[in-house]
C-alpha positions as CSV (number, residue, x, y, z in Angstrom):
1,M,208.1,230.5,146.4
2,S,205.1,230.7,148.2
3,D,206.8,229.9,151.6
4,L,208.9,233.2,151.1
5,Q,208.7,235.9,154.0
6,R,208.0,239.0,152.1
7,S,207.4,241.5,154.6
8,S,211.0,242.2,155.5
9,L,212.8,243.2,152.1
10,P,215.3,242.0,150.5
11,I,214.1,238.5,151.1
12,A,216.7,237.2,153.4
13,D,218.8,234.1,152.2
14,L,218.5,231.1,154.6
15,A,221.8,229.6,155.5
16,Y,221.7,225.8,154.6
17,A,221.1,223.6,157.5
18,G,222.0,220.0,156.0
19,T,225.1,217.7,156.2
20,V,228.3,219.0,154.8
21,T,230.5,216.1,153.4
22,Y,234.2,216.5,153.0
23,D,234.1,215.2,149.2
24,A,231.6,216.4,146.6
25,T,231.4,213.1,145.5
26,D,230.6,211.8,148.2
27,P,226.6,210.1,148.0
28,D,225.8,211.7,150.6
29,T,226.3,215.2,149.2
30,Q,223.3,217.2,148.6
31,F,222.2,221.0,148.3
32,P,218.8,222.5,147.3
33,P,219.2,223.7,143.9
34,I,219.7,227.5,143.0
35,S,216.1,229.7,142.8
36,P,215.7,232.8,141.7
37,V,213.6,234.8,143.9
38,R,210.1,235.3,141.8
39,P,206.4,236.3,142.8
40,P,204.1,234.4,143.9
41,E,202.3,232.1,141.1
42,G,199.8,234.0,138.8
43,A,201.6,237.6,139.6
44,P,201.2,239.6,136.5
45,N,203.1,241.7,134.6
46,V,202.2,244.9,134.9
47,L,202.5,248.2,132.5
48,V,201.5,251.4,133.9
49,V,201.2,254.1,131.1
50,L,200.9,257.5,132.4
51,I,200.1,260.2,129.8
52,D,201.2,263.8,130.4
53,D,199.2,267.3,130.6
54,T,195.8,265.5,129.7
55,G,192.1,266.5,131.1
56,F,189.4,264.5,131.6
57,G,187.9,265.7,128.2
58,A,190.8,265.3,126.0
59,S,190.6,261.3,124.8
60,S,187.9,259.9,122.8
61,A,187.8,256.9,125.2
62,F,186.1,259.9,127.8
63,G,183.9,261.5,124.8
64,G,186.9,263.7,124.1
65,P,187.5,265.2,120.5
66,V,190.4,263.6,120.1
67,H,190.4,259.7,118.2
68,T,192.3,257.5,121.0
69,P,191.8,253.9,119.3
70,N,194.4,252.2,121.7
71,F,192.8,253.3,124.8
72,E,189.5,252.2,123.9
73,R,191.1,249.0,123.0
74,V,192.1,248.6,126.6
75,A,189.1,249.4,127.9
76,A,187.3,247.0,125.6
77,A,189.5,244.6,127.7
78,G,188.5,246.2,130.9
79,L,187.4,248.7,132.8
80,K,186.7,253.2,132.7
81,Y,187.4,254.8,135.9
82,T,185.2,258.0,135.4
83,R,186.6,259.3,139.2
84,F,190.2,258.6,139.5
85,H,191.9,261.7,140.6
86,T,195.4,262.8,140.7
87,T,197.1,265.5,142.4
88,A,197.0,268.7,140.1
89,L,200.4,269.0,139.3
90,C,202.9,266.4,137.0
91,S,206.1,265.8,140.4
92,P,203.7,265.6,142.7
93,T,201.7,262.9,140.8
94,R,204.1,261.0,139.9
95,A,205.8,260.9,143.1
96,A,202.4,259.5,144.7
97,L,201.9,257.0,142.0
98,L,205.3,255.5,142.4
99,S,205.2,255.1,146.4
100,G,201.0,254.5,147.0
101,R,201.5,257.8,149.5
102,N,200.4,261.0,149.3
103,H,202.6,263.4,147.7
104,H,203.5,265.6,150.8
105,T,204.1,262.1,152.1
106,V,206.9,261.8,150.1
107,G,207.9,265.3,149.9
108,M,206.6,266.3,147.0
109,G,204.4,269.3,147.8
110,G,205.5,271.0,144.5
111,I,207.9,270.4,141.7
112,T,211.3,270.1,142.2
113,E,212.2,273.1,140.9
114,I,210.2,275.0,144.2
115,A,212.0,272.7,146.9
116,T,212.2,274.1,150.3
117,S,213.2,272.3,153.3
118,A,209.8,271.9,154.8
119,P,209.1,267.6,154.8
120,G,206.1,267.9,152.5
121,Y,208.3,269.9,150.1
122,S,211.8,268.9,150.3
123,S,211.5,266.9,147.1
124,L,213.2,263.9,148.7
125,R,211.2,260.8,149.4
126,P,211.8,259.8,152.6
127,N,213.6,256.1,153.1
128,T,210.5,255.1,155.2
129,C,208.4,254.8,152.0
130,A,210.0,252.6,149.9
131,P,208.5,253.1,145.9
132,L,206.5,250.2,144.2
133,A,209.6,249.5,141.5
134,E,211.8,248.6,144.4
135,T,209.5,246.5,145.8
136,L,208.3,244.3,143.0
137,K,212.0,244.2,142.4
138,L,212.9,242.6,145.4
139,N,210.3,240.5,145.0
140,G,211.6,239.0,141.9
141,Y,210.0,241.5,139.2
142,N,212.1,242.8,136.5
143,T,211.6,247.0,136.3
144,S,212.4,249.3,133.7
145,Q,210.8,253.3,133.6
146,F,210.4,254.5,129.7
147,G,210.0,258.6,129.6
148,K,209.2,261.5,131.9
149,C,210.8,261.7,135.4
150,H,210.5,264.6,136.7
151,E,211.2,263.9,140.5
152,V,215.0,264.1,140.7
153,P,215.7,267.0,143.4
154,V,217.7,269.7,141.2
155,W,220.6,269.8,143.2
156,Q,221.2,266.1,142.4
157,A,220.1,266.4,138.5
158,S,224.0,265.9,137.4
159,A,226.3,263.7,136.2
160,I,227.4,263.7,140.5
161,G,224.3,262.3,141.5
162,P,223.6,261.2,144.2
163,F,221.0,258.9,142.2
164,S,218.9,257.9,145.4
165,G,216.0,260.2,143.6
166,W,216.5,258.8,140.0
167,P,214.6,256.0,138.4
168,T,217.7,254.0,138.6
169,P,219.1,252.8,141.3
170,G,217.4,255.0,143.7
171,N,213.3,254.7,142.7
172,G,213.9,250.9,142.1
173,F,213.9,250.4,138.0
174,E,216.8,248.6,136.9
175,Y,216.5,249.8,133.3
176,F,215.7,253.7,132.2
177,Y,215.5,255.5,129.3
178,G,214.0,258.7,128.9
179,F,214.3,262.5,130.6
180,I,214.9,264.2,133.4
181,G,213.1,267.4,134.2
182,G,209.7,268.5,133.4
183,E,209.4,268.4,129.9
184,T,211.4,267.8,126.3
185,N,211.8,268.7,122.9
186,Q,210.5,265.6,121.3
187,W,212.6,266.2,118.0
188,Y,215.9,266.9,120.0
189,P,215.1,265.8,123.5
190,A,218.0,265.5,126.4
191,L,217.7,261.8,127.2
192,Y,219.6,259.6,129.6
193,E,220.1,255.8,129.7
194,N,220.1,255.1,132.9
195,T,222.8,257.9,134.8
196,T,224.5,258.5,131.7
197,P,223.6,261.1,128.9
198,V,222.6,259.7,125.9
199,E,222.2,261.3,121.9
200,P,219.1,260.2,119.7
201,W,219.8,258.0,117.1
202,G,218.9,261.0,114.6
203,T,217.4,263.8,113.8
204,P,213.9,264.9,112.8
205,E,214.9,265.5,109.3
206,E,216.1,261.7,109.6
207,G,213.0,260.3,111.1
208,Y,213.4,260.9,114.7
209,H,210.9,261.8,117.2
210,F,211.0,260.9,120.8
211,M,207.9,258.7,121.2
212,G,208.8,256.4,119.1
213,D,212.3,255.9,120.4
214,M,210.9,255.7,123.7
215,T,208.7,252.7,122.6
216,D,211.1,251.2,120.3
217,K,213.3,251.2,123.6
218,A,210.0,249.6,125.8
219,I,209.7,246.7,123.1
220,A,213.2,246.0,122.5
221,W,213.3,245.6,126.6
222,T,210.7,243.6,126.7
223,R,210.9,241.2,124.2
224,E,214.6,240.5,125.9
225,Q,213.0,240.3,129.3
226,K,210.5,237.5,127.9
227,T,213.1,235.8,125.8
228,L,216.2,235.3,128.8
229,A,213.6,235.0,131.8
230,P,210.1,233.9,130.2
231,D,208.9,233.4,134.1
232,A,209.8,236.1,135.9
233,P,206.9,239.0,135.7
234,F,208.4,242.4,134.6
235,F,206.8,246.1,135.8
236,T,207.3,248.6,133.2
237,Y,206.0,252.4,133.9
238,F,205.6,253.9,130.0
239,A,205.4,257.9,131.0
240,P,205.6,259.7,127.5
241,G,206.3,263.4,127.2
242,A,202.8,263.6,125.6
243,T,201.0,265.6,125.6
244,H,203.1,268.3,127.6
245,A,204.4,271.1,126.1
246,P,206.1,271.5,123.5
247,H,203.7,269.8,121.4
248,H,205.6,268.5,119.1
249,V,204.2,266.0,116.1
250,P,204.4,265.2,112.4
251,T,202.4,267.1,110.3
252,D,200.4,264.5,108.9
253,W,199.1,263.5,112.7
254,A,198.1,267.0,113.1
255,D,196.7,267.3,109.8
256,K,194.3,264.9,110.3
257,Y,192.3,267.2,112.9
258,K,191.8,270.0,109.9
259,G,189.0,272.3,110.3
260,Q,187.8,270.3,113.5
261,F,188.3,272.8,115.5
262,D,187.1,275.7,113.8
263,Q,184.1,276.5,116.0
264,G,186.6,277.3,118.8
265,W,186.7,276.2,122.4
266,D,183.2,276.9,123.8
267,E,181.8,274.4,120.9
268,V,184.0,271.9,121.3
269,R,183.0,271.8,125.5
270,H,179.4,271.4,124.5
271,E,179.9,268.9,121.8
272,T,182.4,266.9,124.4
273,F,180.0,267.0,127.1
274,A,177.1,265.2,124.9
275,R,179.5,262.3,124.0
276,Q,180.2,262.0,127.4
277,R,176.6,261.9,128.5
278,D,175.9,259.3,125.8
279,L,179.5,257.2,127.0
280,G,177.9,256.8,130.4
281,V,181.2,258.4,131.7
282,I,179.3,261.2,133.3
283,P,175.8,261.0,134.8
284,A,172.6,261.8,132.3
285,D,171.7,264.4,134.7
286,A,175.5,265.9,135.0
287,V,175.6,269.8,134.6
288,L,178.3,271.5,132.0
289,T,179.9,273.8,134.2
290,E,180.6,277.7,133.3
291,R,183.7,278.7,131.6
292,S,186.1,279.0,134.5
293,A,186.3,283.1,135.5
294,G,189.7,284.6,133.6
295,I,189.3,282.4,130.5
296,P,188.1,284.2,127.1
297,A,185.6,283.0,125.3
298,W,186.0,281.9,121.5
299,D,183.5,285.1,120.2
300,E,186.1,287.1,122.3
301,M,188.9,285.9,120.3
302,S,190.1,288.5,117.1
303,D,189.2,286.6,114.1
304,L,192.8,287.2,113.0
305,I,194.3,284.8,116.0
306,K,191.4,282.3,115.3
307,P,193.0,280.0,112.8
308,A,196.1,279.8,114.4
309,L,194.2,279.2,117.6
310,A,192.6,276.4,115.5
311,R,196.0,274.8,114.6
312,Q,197.1,274.8,117.7
313,M,194.2,272.6,119.3
314,E,194.7,270.3,115.9
315,V,198.3,270.0,116.4
316,Y,197.5,268.9,120.0
317,A,194.9,266.3,118.8
318,G,197.4,265.1,116.8
319,F,200.2,264.6,119.4
320,L,197.8,262.1,121.6
321,E,196.4,260.5,118.9
322,Y,200.4,259.9,117.9
323,A,200.8,258.8,121.8
324,D,198.2,256.9,121.5
325,H,199.4,255.2,118.4
326,H,202.8,254.1,119.9
327,V,201.0,252.6,123.1
328,G,199.1,250.6,120.6
329,L,202.6,249.2,119.4
330,L,203.8,248.2,122.6
331,L,200.7,246.6,123.3
332,D,201.0,244.8,119.7
333,A,204.1,243.7,120.8
334,Y,202.8,242.1,124.5
335,E,200.5,240.4,122.1
336,E,202.9,239.0,119.9
337,L,204.7,237.8,122.7
338,G,201.4,236.2,124.0
339,I,201.7,238.3,127.6
340,L,199.1,241.0,126.9
341,D,196.1,238.7,128.7
342,D,198.3,238.2,131.5
343,T,199.2,241.9,131.9
344,L,197.8,244.0,134.7
345,V,197.5,247.5,132.3
346,Y,197.3,251.1,133.6
347,V,196.3,253.8,130.9
348,I,196.0,256.9,133.1
349,I,195.1,259.7,130.7
350,G,196.7,262.3,132.4
351,D,198.9,263.2,135.4
352,N,196.9,266.0,136.1
353,G,194.3,268.7,134.1
354,A,194.9,270.2,130.8
355,S,197.4,272.8,130.6
356,A,196.5,276.4,131.3
357,E,200.1,277.6,131.1
358,G,200.1,278.5,127.2
359,S,198.7,282.1,127.8
360,M,195.6,283.5,126.8
361,H,196.3,283.0,122.6
362,G,198.9,280.2,123.1
363,T,202.4,280.3,121.9
364,T,205.0,279.5,119.1
365,N,207.6,279.2,121.9
366,E,206.9,278.8,125.8
367,G,210.4,281.0,126.0
368,F,208.4,284.0,125.1
369,T,206.0,283.1,128.4
370,I,209.0,282.7,130.9
371,N,211.1,285.8,129.8
372,R,208.2,288.0,129.6
373,M,208.8,288.5,125.7
374,N,205.4,287.9,124.9
375,D,205.4,291.5,123.4
376,I,207.3,290.3,120.8
377,E,205.0,287.2,119.9
378,T,202.1,289.1,119.3
379,E,198.7,288.0,117.6
380,Q,200.4,289.0,113.9
381,Y,203.6,287.0,114.9
382,V,201.5,283.6,115.8
383,V,199.7,283.8,113.0
384,D,202.6,284.5,110.8
385,H,204.4,281.4,112.0
386,I,201.1,279.5,112.1
387,D,202.9,276.5,109.9
388,D,205.8,276.3,112.6
389,I,203.5,275.0,115.0
390,G,204.2,271.7,116.2
391,T,207.5,271.3,113.8
392,P,211.1,271.1,114.6
393,R,210.8,275.3,114.2
394,S,208.8,275.7,117.4
395,Y,208.4,274.8,121.0
396,N,204.8,275.6,121.3
397,H,201.8,275.3,123.9
398,Y,198.0,276.0,123.1
399,A,195.9,278.7,124.6
400,V,194.4,278.6,127.7
401,G,190.8,278.0,126.4
402,W,191.6,274.5,124.8
403,A,193.1,273.6,128.0
404,H,189.6,274.3,129.9
405,A,187.9,272.5,126.9
406,M,190.0,269.7,127.4
407,D,188.8,269.5,131.0
408,T,185.3,268.8,130.4
409,P,183.0,268.8,131.8
410,Y,184.6,270.2,135.1
411,Q,186.0,273.6,136.2
412,W,189.4,274.8,135.8
413,T,192.6,273.0,135.2
414,K,195.5,271.9,136.0
415,Q,197.4,273.2,138.9
416,V,194.2,273.6,140.2
417,A,193.6,271.0,143.1
418,S,190.6,272.3,144.4
419,H,188.3,271.6,141.6
420,W,187.9,268.5,139.4
421,G,188.9,269.9,136.6
422,G,192.7,269.9,137.7
423,T,192.3,266.4,139.4
424,R,190.2,263.9,137.6
425,N,192.0,261.7,135.0
426,G,189.8,258.9,132.9
427,T,191.9,255.8,133.5
428,I,191.5,252.4,132.3
429,V,192.3,249.0,134.1
430,S,192.7,245.5,132.1
431,W,194.1,242.5,132.9
432,P,192.0,239.6,130.9
433,N,193.6,236.7,132.9
434,G,193.3,238.4,136.3
435,G,189.5,238.5,136.4
436,V,188.8,242.4,135.3
437,D,185.3,243.1,134.1
438,Q,186.0,243.8,130.2
439,G,184.0,246.7,128.6
440,G,182.7,248.2,131.7
441,I,182.6,251.4,133.8
442,R,183.3,252.0,137.5
443,H,182.4,255.2,139.4
444,Q,184.0,254.1,143.1
445,F,186.1,257.3,143.8
446,S,190.2,256.5,143.3
447,H,193.2,258.4,143.4
448,V,196.5,257.9,142.0
449,I,198.0,256.3,145.6
450,D,195.6,253.7,145.0
451,V,197.7,252.3,141.9
452,A,200.3,250.6,144.1
453,P,198.5,248.8,146.6
454,T,196.3,247.7,143.8
455,V,199.5,246.0,142.0
456,L,200.7,244.5,145.1
457,E,197.5,242.3,145.7
458,A,197.1,241.8,142.5
459,A,200.6,240.0,142.4
460,G,199.7,238.4,145.7
461,I,202.6,240.2,147.1
462,P,202.4,241.9,151.0
463,E,203.2,245.1,151.5
464,P,206.2,245.4,153.4
465,S,207.2,246.8,156.7
466,S,210.8,246.5,156.1
467,V,213.1,247.5,153.5
468,N,216.4,247.4,153.7
469,G,216.6,247.7,157.4
470,V,214.4,250.7,157.4
471,T,210.8,250.4,158.6
472,Q,208.2,251.5,156.5
473,R,205.5,253.8,156.3
474,P,202.3,252.2,155.6
475,Y,200.5,252.9,152.0
476,E,198.2,255.7,152.3
477,G,195.8,254.1,149.1
478,T,193.2,252.0,148.6
479,P,193.2,248.8,146.6
480,M,190.9,248.9,143.5
481,N,190.8,245.3,143.1
482,Y,187.2,244.9,145.0
483,T,186.2,246.9,141.9
484,F,187.3,244.3,139.1
485,A,184.8,242.0,139.6
486,M,181.8,244.1,141.1
487,A,180.5,247.4,139.6
488,D,178.2,248.0,142.3
489,A,180.4,247.4,145.1
490,D,180.6,249.8,148.2
491,E,183.1,252.4,147.7
492,R,186.4,252.2,150.0
493,H,188.6,255.3,149.5
494,E,186.2,257.8,151.5
495,T,188.4,260.6,152.3
496,Q,191.1,262.3,150.3
497,Y,192.7,265.7,150.7
498,F,194.0,267.8,148.0
499,E,196.7,270.8,148.0
500,M,198.7,272.4,145.3
501,L,200.2,276.1,145.7
502,G,197.3,277.0,148.5
503,N,194.6,275.4,146.0
504,R,193.0,272.7,148.4
505,A,190.2,270.7,148.9
506,I,188.7,267.7,150.5
507,Y,186.6,264.8,149.3
508,H,184.7,262.3,152.4
509,K,181.8,260.5,151.7
510,G,180.4,262.0,148.8
511,W,180.8,265.8,149.6
512,T,183.8,268.3,148.5
513,A,184.6,271.3,150.6
514,V,187.2,273.2,147.9
515,A,189.2,276.8,148.0
516,K,190.8,277.9,145.3
517,H,193.6,280.3,145.9
518,K,195.0,280.9,142.6
519,D,194.9,281.1,139.1
520,P,197.2,278.8,136.9
521,W,198.3,282.1,134.7
522,V,198.6,284.3,137.6
523,G,201.0,284.6,141.1
524,S,199.0,284.7,144.5
525,T,197.1,288.4,144.6
526,H,196.2,287.6,148.5
527,G,196.1,285.4,151.8
528,L,195.2,282.1,152.5
529,D,192.5,283.3,154.8
530,D,191.2,285.4,152.3
531,D,190.2,282.5,150.2
532,V,186.5,281.6,149.5
533,W,185.1,277.7,150.3
534,E,182.7,276.6,148.3
535,L,180.9,273.0,149.5
536,Y,179.4,270.5,147.0
537,N,177.8,267.3,147.1
538,V,179.3,265.3,144.4
539,E,176.7,262.1,144.5
540,E,174.0,264.4,143.3
541,D,176.5,267.5,141.9
542,W,178.8,265.5,140.0
543,T,180.5,268.1,138.3
544,Q,180.8,270.3,141.2
545,S,178.2,273.1,139.7
546,N,176.1,273.9,142.4
547,D,177.8,275.8,145.6
548,L,176.0,274.9,148.8
549,A,178.5,276.6,151.1
550,E,175.6,279.4,152.1
551,A,172.5,276.5,152.6
552,E,175.1,274.2,154.2
553,P,177.5,276.4,156.7
554,A,177.6,273.1,159.3
555,K,178.5,270.4,156.0
556,L,181.4,273.4,155.1
557,A,182.8,273.9,158.5
558,H,182.8,270.0,159.2
559,L,184.7,269.4,155.9
560,Q,186.9,272.4,156.4
561,Q,187.9,270.7,160.0
562,L,189.0,267.5,158.4
563,F,190.9,269.1,155.7
564,L,193.1,270.6,158.4
565,I,193.3,267.4,160.1
566,Q,194.6,265.3,157.2
567,A,197.2,268.3,156.3
568,A,198.4,267.9,159.7
569,R,198.6,264.1,159.1
570,F,200.1,264.2,155.8
571,N,202.8,267.1,156.1
572,V,200.7,269.5,154.2
573,L,201.4,272.2,156.6
574,P,202.3,275.0,156.9
575,L,200.8,275.7,153.4
576,D,203.2,277.5,151.5
577,I,202.3,280.2,148.8
578,R,205.2,281.8,148.6
579,S,206.8,282.5,145.4
580,G,210.2,283.9,144.6
581,E,211.5,282.6,148.1
582,R,210.5,279.3,146.8
583,L,213.4,280.0,143.7
584,N,216.3,281.0,146.0
585,P,217.8,277.9,147.1
586,D,219.2,280.1,150.2
587,L,215.7,281.2,151.6
588,A,214.1,277.6,151.1
589,G,216.9,276.1,152.2
590,R,217.5,273.7,149.6
591,P,221.1,272.6,148.5
592,Q,222.4,274.1,145.3
593,L,225.0,273.1,143.2
594,V,226.7,276.1,141.7
595,V,227.4,279.1,144.3
596,S,230.9,280.9,142.6
597,D,231.4,283.4,140.4
598,S,233.4,281.2,137.8
599,Q,233.2,278.0,137.0
600,K,235.7,275.2,134.7
601,F,234.2,272.7,132.1
602,Y,236.3,270.4,130.8
603,P,235.9,268.0,127.2
604,G,233.2,265.5,127.7
605,M,231.4,267.0,130.0
606,K,227.6,267.6,128.5
607,R,223.8,268.3,128.7
608,L,224.5,270.0,132.0
609,S,221.2,271.8,133.0
610,E,221.1,275.6,133.4
611,N,220.1,274.2,137.5
612,T,223.7,273.0,137.7
613,T,225.3,275.7,135.6
614,I,226.6,278.9,136.3
615,N,224.1,281.8,135.2
616,I,225.5,284.6,132.9
617,K,222.2,286.1,132.9
618,N,221.4,290.2,132.9
619,K,225.4,290.3,133.5
620,S,228.9,290.5,132.1
621,W,231.0,287.9,131.8
622,T,233.5,286.0,129.8
623,V,234.5,282.7,128.1
624,R,237.7,281.5,127.8
625,A,238.7,278.3,126.3
626,K,242.1,276.7,126.1
627,V,243.1,274.7,123.2
628,S,245.4,273.3,120.6
629,L,244.4,274.8,117.7
630,P,244.4,271.7,114.3
631,D,246.2,272.1,111.3
632,S,243.7,273.3,109.2
633,A,241.4,276.1,109.6
634,A,239.4,275.3,113.2
635,E,236.1,274.5,113.1
636,G,233.5,273.7,115.4
637,V,231.7,274.6,118.9
638,L,234.1,275.4,121.9
639,I,231.0,275.4,124.3
640,A,227.4,276.3,123.5
641,Q,224.4,277.0,126.4
642,G,220.6,276.4,125.1
643,G,219.9,275.7,121.1
644,A,217.6,277.2,118.4
645,Y,215.0,278.2,120.8
646,G,217.1,280.5,123.1
647,G,221.2,280.0,123.6
648,W,224.3,281.4,123.1
649,S,227.3,279.4,121.4
650,F,231.3,280.0,121.2
651,Y,232.4,278.7,118.1
652,T,235.3,278.4,115.5
653,T,233.8,278.4,111.8
654,G,236.5,278.6,108.5
655,G,239.3,279.3,111.0
656,K,237.7,282.4,112.6
657,L,236.4,282.7,116.1
658,A,232.8,283.5,116.3
659,F,230.0,284.4,118.9
660,A,226.6,283.8,118.7
661,Y,223.2,284.8,120.7
662,N,219.8,283.1,119.7
663,L,217.1,285.0,120.9
664,L,214.5,282.8,121.2
665,G,214.8,281.7,117.8
666,I,213.4,285.5,116.9
667,N,216.9,285.8,115.6
668,V,220.4,285.4,116.2
669,D,223.0,287.8,116.3
670,V,226.5,286.8,115.4
671,V,229.9,288.0,115.7
672,H,232.9,286.7,113.8
673,S,236.3,287.3,114.1
674,T,238.1,290.0,111.4
675,D,240.8,287.3,110.8
676,V,241.7,284.1,111.4
677,I,242.7,282.9,114.7
678,P,246.6,283.1,114.7
679,A,248.1,279.5,114.7
680,E,250.2,279.8,117.5
681,A,246.8,280.9,120.1
682,E,246.4,278.8,123.1
683,E,243.5,280.7,124.8
684,L,240.7,281.6,122.8
685,R,238.4,284.2,124.8
686,A,234.7,285.7,124.2
687,H,234.1,289.1,126.5
688,F,230.3,290.1,126.8
689,A,229.9,293.6,128.2
690,Y,226.4,293.6,129.3
691,D,224.8,297.5,128.6
692,G,223.0,297.2,132.0
693,G,220.0,299.5,132.7
694,G,217.5,296.6,133.5
695,L,217.0,292.8,132.2
696,G,217.6,291.4,129.0
697,Q,219.8,294.3,127.8
698,G,221.7,294.0,124.8
699,G,226.2,294.1,125.1
700,T,229.2,294.3,122.9
701,V,231.0,291.5,121.9
702,S,235.0,291.4,122.1
703,L,236.7,288.2,120.9
704,Y,240.1,287.6,121.5
705,A,242.8,285.2,120.6
706,G,245.7,285.0,124.0
707,E,245.9,289.0,124.3
708,D,245.0,290.1,120.6
709,K,241.9,291.4,119.9
710,I,240.3,290.3,116.8
711,G,236.7,290.9,116.7
712,E,234.0,292.8,118.2
713,G,230.0,293.5,117.4
714,R,226.6,294.0,118.9
715,V,223.9,291.4,120.8
716,R,221.3,293.7,120.3
717,K,218.9,292.1,123.5
718,T,219.5,288.9,125.5
719,I,217.4,286.4,127.2
720,P,216.8,287.8,130.9
721,F,215.4,284.6,132.7
722,Q,215.7,281.2,131.3
723,F,217.2,279.7,127.9
724,T,215.5,276.8,127.5
725,F,213.1,274.0,129.2
726,D,215.8,271.6,128.5
727,E,218.8,272.3,126.4
728,T,221.8,272.3,127.8
729,V,225.7,273.1,128.4
730,D,227.9,271.2,125.8
731,V,231.7,271.2,126.3
732,G,233.1,270.7,122.4
733,A,229.8,270.4,120.7
734,D,226.6,271.8,120.5
735,L,224.2,269.0,121.1
736,A,220.4,268.9,120.2
737,S,219.3,271.9,118.3
738,P,221.6,274.0,117.1
739,V,222.0,277.8,118.5
740,S,223.9,279.0,115.4
741,P,223.2,278.9,111.9
742,D,226.9,278.8,111.2
743,Y,226.5,275.1,111.4
744,G,224.1,272.1,111.9
745,A,222.7,269.8,114.5
746,T,225.7,267.0,114.0
747,D,228.9,267.0,113.6
748,N,229.5,270.3,114.7
749,G,232.3,268.7,117.4
750,F,235.7,271.2,117.5
751,S,238.1,270.0,115.2
752,G,241.3,270.9,117.5
753,R,241.9,269.8,121.0
754,I,240.0,271.4,124.4
755,D,242.0,271.5,127.5
756,W,239.7,273.4,129.7
757,V,236.6,276.1,129.1
758,R,236.1,278.8,131.6
759,I,233.2,281.5,132.6
760,D,233.9,283.8,134.5
761,L,231.0,286.7,135.6
762,G,231.0,290.1,135.9
763,D,230.0,292.4,139.1
764,D,227.0,294.2,137.5
765,D,224.6,291.8,138.2
766,H,220.7,293.2,137.3
767,S,218.9,289.7,138.5
768,H,217.9,290.8,141.5
769,L,215.2,293.2,139.1
770,I,213.2,290.0,138.4
771,D,209.6,290.0,140.6
772,D,208.9,287.6,143.1
773,E,205.6,286.7,141.1
774,H,207.3,286.2,137.5
775,K,210.2,283.5,139.3
776,L,207.2,281.3,140.3
777,A,205.5,281.4,137.1
778,V,208.5,280.2,135.3
779,A,209.0,277.6,137.6
780,M,205.4,276.5,137.1
781,L,205.9,276.0,133.3
782,K,208.6,273.9,133.7
783,Q,206.2,271.0,135.1
């Protein structure tokens, strides 16, 4: 296979040029044996593990307070990289990782929900930038992805596709098992197998958790590959939902950390900093940066809330260790198969810094924050629900102070691309049989775009010049292989820009110039030209603690100019700090699926996201279903949207018609019909008459069988902006967690026959009252 021409993919099939005989039994009949395409000899298996929303200072491998023995196991067999960087946000980091190009080059300047028609922000990867998995597949690798995918353009995230931006087939993975979007409920995930929505094998009560499920799938896939094609290497991308919110983990894992965070986030930062210096992942003369502006001190928090705050961190720590445990199970499977030492393993501990999107006192349900109902979730409410944190009864996120502590020793957090707290993530690489030193530390600057060229160099595969007939844009990353056996090798990745939501920076030969535009928890408050630039000599000042902007104005000006050059080169311009406009598809210039005031659904349609279904919030609306009733009393769901943390359901129970509205899990208003549904009824209907007068108001629900009104009741308050992050519209059943207490999470399908269900909107829409800043805040909470 070494003589194959691999620069133009797919590899061309060569025509047979020998003698062709008349009779196959002729002794001169000879054809070369069929040889499947394989990579060059010695090409390793490749496993890339990408943990979500985990800062530099979380894992014990880099001095953090969370025990991660399996990350340390990989480090003992390989190398820790202390200056590896991401883009400060989820979708952009993942797009860069999988393509080997900067995030704006592949259209992912933000998350998919705020895509615009500008090339750097469209969420569409150009076909001139073939993904790594496609290149490996066309060179004979078997490819698979498990876990999170948040790179699918929102208007393509449905059953109609197209699937060019999905893991399979568009991104080159032959098999995908996971979720599409920024996060999912770990107890009730919204799952896809390839492009087909599927349901979890069980409920939380039966022991289900997505982390275990995706690991089992990855192990089974690997075993099958090595059983059926032991000579074919594989590329597996293993991307858990951990530790993105919701921080869901079995209680016994969180309880392992009881009492370990009672000292608060400021003291945890100091403890972590000391361990980091002892480990050598930061220099002995590094400076612990000051608490970033706007983040409260632990001592400023009330004594009432502190026990709940400590519990939030216990749950987060348990979640990260739980993820580490399952990575270990996958490594154990590799070891049992005898392939671990021949596998190039990347463990990237975070796709950005830790998330400061959980409010100043944390939340039991992110829905409170995205719907601006924080007044409901008082400190007392959080305290009263302390035992729910991490369980199926919550959709929780920790407080901002913990996020900052998990980014020790750096300034700032996720979203803030200007500072290392948002972009520097501890990374580990091992490949025992590939010449990677064992147990060492590497300090050369590197970036997530370096992964793809590193993998190709390890496999002996050239970067393709053409894929599927399209000339390719060269990789923009730098292979890290030069560091594998040389601790003191000169740094090769010398220049790198950063930009996210106006937060921007440039690294060049040991210096950084940075400009923070906005905090993670607020919208833009000023123009780009009013941003204050800072300057750091990071060769001497590891943590960006000593601003030299006033002392070195010429150096700052040079780096600002270099940033603009890089921004122009890689599609960063025009910088886009807009808020509400990017949420409006018409203004942003991206397609949308639903544009009418009516939408019809049919049996079997399920797992339809809020991006692909009609919006019934802040207005009057009607849902009607054409049905055939069963001979016995009707039971089950006609249509439902959302789940136990917010949503609505139209269903039958005990032969009666019912409508339930779930207000973020706080309370559920249920309206039942007075009598059972008449046997001859063919159309069932619920009309919601919105009270009006603003956002999130209540309304009156009227229930009908045909033209006969059979019930009426009140919904006291509604959800103004978003029901949930990942639960869906389902026809004929309520999948995942249940909206209503009248039925369970399973076996709630309608017992009769549904011909169709239709939703029609009224003309009293109040959604225009949602301000632009809030729209952007909601979008950013989705990643």
